[in-house]
C-alpha positions as CSV (number, residue, x, y, z in Angstrom):
1,P,0.0,0.0,0.0
2,V,1.1,3.5,-0.8
3,L,-0.1,6.8,0.6
4,L,0.7,9.9,-1.5
5,V,0.4,13.2,0.3
6,A,0.7,16.7,-1.1
7,G,-0.7,20.2,-0.8
8,D,-2.9,21.6,-3.6
9,R,-0.3,24.4,-4.0
10,D,2.6,22.0,-4.0
11,D,5.7,22.3,-6.2
12,I,4.6,18.9,-7.7
13,R,1.7,19.6,-10.0
14,L,-1.6,18.1,-9.0
15,E,-1.8,16.4,-12.4
16,H,1.4,14.5,-11.7
17,M,0.2,13.4,-8.2
18,I,-3.0,12.0,-9.8
19,E,-1.0,10.3,-12.5
20,M,1.3,8.6,-9.9
21,Y,-1.8,7.6,-7.9
22,R,-3.4,6.0,-10.9
23,L,-0.2,4.1,-11.8
24,L,0.4,2.7,-8.4
25,E,-1.8,-0.2,-7.5
26,N,-3.3,-0.2,-4.0
27,S,-2.6,3.5,-3.4
28,Q,-4.4,6.3,-1.8
29,L,-4.0,10.1,-2.5
30,F,-4.4,12.8,0.1
31,I,-4.3,16.4,-1.2
32,Y,-4.4,19.0,1.6
33,P,-6.2,22.3,0.5
34,N,-4.5,25.7,0.6
35,T,-1.1,24.1,1.4
36,T,2.3,24.1,-0.3
37,H,5.0,21.4,-0.5
38,F,5.5,21.9,3.3
39,V,2.2,20.3,4.2
40,F,4.0,18.2,6.8
41,D,5.4,21.3,8.5
42,Q,2.2,23.4,8.2
43,Y,-0.3,20.7,9.4
44,S,1.9,18.0,11.0
45,E,-0.8,16.8,13.5
46,R,-3.5,16.6,10.9
47,V,-1.3,14.8,8.4
48,A,-0.1,12.5,11.1
49,G,-3.7,11.6,11.7
50,V,-4.2,10.7,8.0
51,I,-1.0,8.6,8.0
52,I,-2.0,6.8,11.2
53,G,-5.5,6.1,9.7
54,F,-3.8,4.8,6.5
55,L,-1.5,2.5,8.5
56,K,-4.4,0.8,10.3
57,P,-5.6,-2.2,8.3
58,E,-9.2,-0.9,8.2
59,G,-8.0,2.4,6.8
60,R,-6.6,0.9,3.6
61,S,-8.6,0.7,0.5
62,S,-8.1,-2.2,-1.9
63,S,-9.8,-0.5,-4.8
64,V,-8.3,2.1,-7.1
65,P,-10.8,4.3,-9.1
């Protein structure tokens, strides 16, 4: 399983994040609004919650749209 995390104002273009998400089987994509490449610094507690949720077996999705 792979969790991709980025801000919607990240240096990495949103289109590229979506492309990576689609190419990686068993992946999830989390885009944080109004955030730059430093999403982990800006919202560390919130992003940590997303990561913890992802790491729990029930938080993982087996389907990719």
